[in-house]
C-alpha positions as CSV (number, residue, x, y, z in Angstrom):
1,M,4.9,17.3,-19.3
2,K,1.5,16.4,-17.9
3,R,1.6,16.5,-13.7
4,P,-0.9,13.5,-13.2
5,K,-3.6,14.6,-10.8
6,I,-3.1,12.5,-7.4
7,L,-5.8,12.4,-4.7
8,I,-4.6,11.7,-1.6
9,L,-7.5,10.7,0.5
10,R,-7.7,11.4,4.3
11,A,-9.9,11.0,7.5
12,A,-9.7,11.9,11.1
13,G,-6.7,10.1,12.3
14,T,-4.7,9.7,9.1
15,N,-1.2,11.0,9.6
16,C,1.0,9.9,6.8
17,D,-0.8,12.3,4.0
18,W,1.7,15.5,3.8
19,E,4.8,13.2,3.4
20,T,3.1,11.0,0.8
21,A,1.7,14.4,-1.1
22,N,5.5,15.5,-0.7
23,A,6.8,12.4,-2.4
24,F,4.6,12.5,-5.3
25,E,5.1,16.1,-5.8
26,A,9.2,15.7,-5.7
27,V,8.7,12.8,-8.4
28,G,6.5,15.3,-10.9
29,G,3.1,14.3,-9.6
30,Q,0.5,17.1,-8.5
31,A,-0.7,15.8,-5.6
32,E,-3.9,17.2,-3.5
33,R,-5.0,16.2,-0.2
34,L,-8.8,15.6,0.5
35,H,-10.8,14.9,3.3
36,I,-13.2,11.9,2.0
37,N,-16.2,14.5,3.1
38,A,-15.4,16.1,-0.3
39,L,-16.2,13.2,-2.0
40,K,-19.4,12.4,0.0
41,T,-20.8,15.7,-0.6
42,G,-19.9,15.9,-4.5
43,K,-17.4,18.7,-4.0
44,A,-14.8,16.5,-5.7
45,K,-15.0,13.3,-8.0
46,L,-12.8,10.8,-8.3
47,M,-12.8,10.4,-11.6
48,N,-11.1,13.7,-12.3
49,Y,-8.0,12.1,-11.0
50,D,-5.5,10.0,-12.7
51,M,-4.7,8.2,-9.1
52,L,-5.9,7.3,-5.8
53,V,-3.4,7.1,-2.7
54,L,-4.9,5.7,0.6
55,P,-2.1,7.0,3.0
56,G,-1.1,5.4,6.5
57,G,-2.2,6.5,10.0
58,F,-5.1,5.6,12.2
59,S,-7.9,6.9,10.4
60,Y,-11.2,7.1,13.0
61,G,-8.7,5.9,15.4
62,D,-9.1,2.3,14.3
63,D,-12.2,2.6,17.0
64,V,-13.7,-0.7,15.5
65,G,-11.0,-2.2,13.9
66,A,-7.7,-0.6,11.9
67,G,-9.4,0.6,8.3
68,R,-12.8,-0.4,9.2
69,I,-14.8,2.8,9.1
70,M,-12.9,4.3,6.3
71,A,-13.8,1.1,4.5
72,N,-17.3,1.6,5.0
73,Q,-17.2,4.9,3.5
74,V,-15.0,3.9,0.7
75,R,-18.0,1.2,-0.4
76,A,-20.4,3.8,0.6
77,H,-19.3,6.8,-1.4
78,L,-16.1,5.8,-4.0
79,K,-19.1,3.6,-5.9
80,D,-17.0,4.5,-9.0
81,L,-13.5,3.1,-7.6
82,R,-14.0,-0.1,-9.4
83,Q,-14.6,1.8,-12.7
84,F,-11.4,3.7,-12.0
85,I,-9.6,0.3,-11.5
86,R,-10.8,-1.1,-14.5
87,L,-9.7,2.0,-16.7
88,G,-6.0,1.1,-15.5
89,R,-5.4,4.1,-13.0
90,P,-3.4,3.4,-9.9
91,V,-4.6,3.0,-6.5
92,L,-2.2,2.5,-3.7
93,G,-3.1,2.2,-0.1
94,I,-0.2,2.2,2.4
95,C,-0.4,0.8,5.9
96,N,-3.9,1.6,7.2
97,G,-4.9,2.4,3.2
98,F,-3.7,-1.3,3.0
99,Q,-6.3,-2.4,5.6
100,V,-9.0,0.1,3.8
101,L,-8.6,-1.9,0.6
102,V,-8.7,-5.2,1.9
103,K,-11.7,-4.6,4.3
104,S,-13.7,-2.9,1.5
105,G,-12.9,-5.7,-0.7
106,I,-10.5,-4.2,-3.4
107,L,-7.8,-6.4,-2.4
108,P,-7.3,-9.1,-2.9
109,L,-9.3,-9.7,-6.3
110,S,-12.9,-11.0,-5.7
111,N,-15.4,-11.4,-8.0
112,T,-18.0,-11.2,-5.7
113,C,-16.8,-7.9,-4.5
114,E,-16.7,-9.0,-0.9
115,Q,-14.3,-9.0,1.7
116,T,-12.1,-12.0,1.7
117,A,-9.3,-11.1,4.0
118,G,-8.3,-9.1,7.1
119,F,-6.0,-7.9,9.5
120,T,-5.7,-8.6,13.2
121,F,-3.1,-8.0,15.8
122,N,0.8,-8.7,15.3
123,D,2.0,-11.9,17.0
124,S,4.1,-10.3,19.1
125,G,1.3,-8.2,20.9
126,K,2.8,-4.9,20.3
127,F,3.3,-2.1,17.8
128,E,6.1,-2.8,15.8
129,A,8.0,0.5,14.4
130,R,11.4,-0.6,12.6
131,W,13.0,-1.4,9.5
132,V,12.3,-4.9,7.7
133,H,13.9,-6.7,4.7
134,L,11.5,-7.4,1.9
135,R,11.7,-9.2,-1.3
136,I,9.5,-8.2,-4.3
137,N,8.1,-11.0,-6.6
138,S,9.6,-10.6,-9.7
139,Q,6.5,-12.5,-11.6
140,S,4.2,-10.0,-10.4
141,S,3.1,-7.4,-12.7
142,C,2.7,-4.3,-9.9
143,L,3.3,-1.2,-12.0
144,F,4.9,0.5,-8.5
145,F,7.8,-1.8,-8.5
146,K,9.0,-2.1,-12.1
147,G,12.7,-2.1,-12.2
148,L,13.3,-2.0,-8.3
149,A,15.8,-4.6,-6.9
150,E,14.3,-7.9,-5.7
151,M,15.6,-7.2,-1.9
152,V,14.6,-4.3,-0.7
153,E,14.1,-2.4,3.0
154,L,11.5,-0.3,4.2
155,P,10.0,0.6,7.5
156,V,7.2,-0.4,9.1
157,A,4.9,1.0,11.9
158,H,1.6,-0.8,12.6
159,G,-0.1,-2.8,15.6
160,E,-2.8,-4.4,13.2
161,G,-0.3,-5.9,10.5
162,K,-1.0,-9.6,10.5
163,L,-2.8,-10.7,7.1
164,V,-5.4,-13.4,7.4
165,L,-7.2,-15.2,4.7
166,K,-11.0,-16.4,4.5
167,S,-10.0,-19.8,3.4
168,P,-6.5,-21.9,2.9
169,R,-7.3,-22.3,-1.1
170,Q,-7.3,-18.3,-1.3
171,L,-3.5,-18.8,-0.7
172,E,-2.8,-20.9,-3.6
173,E,-5.2,-18.6,-5.8
174,L,-3.0,-15.6,-5.1
175,K,0.4,-17.4,-5.5
176,K,-1.1,-18.6,-9.2
177,N,-2.4,-15.0,-10.2
178,K,0.9,-13.7,-8.7
179,S,-0.9,-11.1,-6.6
180,I,1.5,-11.4,-3.8
181,A,4.0,-8.7,-4.5
182,M,6.2,-8.7,-1.7
183,Q,7.1,-10.7,1.3
184,Y,9.0,-10.3,4.7
185,V,12.4,-12.3,4.6
186,S,15.2,-12.2,6.7
187,D,18.4,-10.4,5.6
188,D,19.6,-13.6,3.1
189,G,16.2,-13.6,1.3
190,K,14.5,-16.5,3.3
191,L,11.3,-16.7,4.3
192,S,11.2,-16.6,8.3
193,G,9.5,-15.9,11.3
194,Y,9.4,-13.5,13.8
195,P,11.5,-10.7,13.9
196,H,11.4,-10.8,10.0
197,N,8.0,-11.3,9.7
198,P,6.9,-8.3,12.6
199,N,3.2,-9.4,12.2
200,G,3.1,-13.2,11.5
201,S,1.3,-12.5,8.3
202,I,0.2,-15.6,6.5
203,F,3.2,-17.0,3.9
204,N,4.9,-13.6,4.8
205,I,2.8,-11.5,3.0
206,A,3.9,-7.6,3.1
207,A,1.8,-6.6,-0.3
208,L,-0.7,-7.4,-2.5
209,S,-1.6,-6.2,-5.8
210,N,-4.3,-6.8,-8.5
211,P,-3.6,-9.0,-11.4
212,E,-3.2,-6.3,-13.3
213,G,-0.8,-4.5,-11.6
214,N,-2.4,-1.0,-11.2
215,V,-3.5,-1.7,-7.5
216,L,-1.3,-2.3,-4.5
217,G,-1.9,-2.6,-0.6
218,L,1.4,-3.0,1.5
219,M,1.9,-2.8,5.2
220,P,5.6,-0.8,4.6
221,H,5.8,2.6,4.5
222,P,7.5,4.1,1.4
223,E,6.9,7.5,1.8
224,R,9.0,7.3,4.8
225,F,12.3,6.3,2.4
226,T,12.1,8.8,-0.1
227,A,15.9,10.2,0.8
228,I,19.0,8.1,1.2
229,H,20.0,9.6,4.7
230,Q,16.3,8.4,5.9
231,H,17.7,4.8,6.0
232,P,19.6,4.2,9.7
233,N,22.7,2.7,7.5
234,W,22.9,5.5,4.8
235,T,26.2,6.5,5.7
236,R,27.4,2.5,5.4
237,Q,25.1,1.0,2.7
238,T,25.2,1.1,-1.3
239,F,22.0,1.5,-2.4
240,H,20.1,0.8,-5.8
241,K,19.9,4.2,-7.4
242,E,18.1,5.9,-5.0
243,S,15.9,5.5,-2.2
244,I,13.2,2.6,-2.7
245,G,10.1,4.7,-1.8
246,L,10.7,7.6,-4.2
247,E,11.5,5.0,-7.2
248,M,7.9,3.7,-6.4
249,F,6.3,7.1,-6.6
250,R,8.1,7.8,-9.6
251,N,7.1,4.7,-11.2
252,A,3.3,5.6,-10.6
253,V,4.1,9.0,-11.7
254,K,5.6,7.6,-15.1
255,Y,2.8,5.3,-15.8
256,C,0.2,8.4,-15.8
257,Q,2.1,10.2,-17.8
258,S,2.6,7.3,-20.4
């Protein structure tokens, strides 16, 4: 069976690229870690890949805001990214990668291709690194979440994870087009404030997708939950099939193979 070619795009400061690549390799993908300079110089072409992943970390040290410099480079040097998306090829942004997708205007969906959302410092005023409860929107068409349980757990690790929107009306648009793919919740599945919402994101948003479901940005780290024993309660908890992260990556690989 075809092994989809997956581009793991990195830059100085990216530090989750190896585990992301390993996760895709484990479920049948052919992952290639490339510095963005390879695309800038033309040594590599985005359209030669079946999927694009922007992994977590601190690209360029987040010196002028989380993901801002990387987002500018994506805008300038990945001119065919929107065509890549229109062709239905999956795009995944994890944590810093989510920040890049938002600050480059890819998410949320915008007719103007301009940035309509952003990220700011966590309400807690500190770096949040812990496991959180999440609820997947069962109405979302996101291909990464196909077949997953509605309630899941994943780790977060970020200091600027609070999602803010350009206008209040935008939230209603996100609800209407089912782009809110995942929310932070309490252990009984209810929307709740801190500590259940680790950053204060509007409407507890933890992940956004495009209406077609082939682009996903999320703050939690699925690549850090690809084996059951990575969960702190792995000896005392019953899990759905296997680790949630591995299921997400397998969904993407299967989609590319279909």
